[in-house]
C-alpha angles and dihedrals in degrees: 000000000000132000126216120209110205123194126193124189114194118238113243109290094006101092096108094042090051092049091048092051092052092047099042104029120007102048095046089048090050088056093047092049094047096247105161105230107195100181141338133209140179129207101230101214101041099028092231112162125217126182141163127222127187124226133176090238143333093276091055089051092051093047092042094055093042090053092044095055091047095056116110088233093058093043089054092046093049093047092048098044099040099052089116094043137281116332097212152348117244146188135189129212123194113222126196124186110239116233093243092067110092120214092231089063091062125090113217119234114248114209117205127181115233114224 
């Protein structure tokens, strides 16, 4: 199992549009496509977005993203939301847990819904 840390920095003036696309379009499409979203964060001041997805291996990650960006749904979303230019710059980092880290040392993430 690998984890991919993805980081998005909004283009000048595109912070709200980037947030809206994640909320309305990207995250529901992740769910539909079976992309395993582990957690998701936002840097309050800058609006940078960070999230982690889980993949069986690096090949699955590469194929998964290639297939994702080729779907008609994503092509429509990108065309609609980037009419005024790109919403962000991004980078991805592959993370693997080293064998010396024991599972009992880890604290599980507890997700709560805010009301």
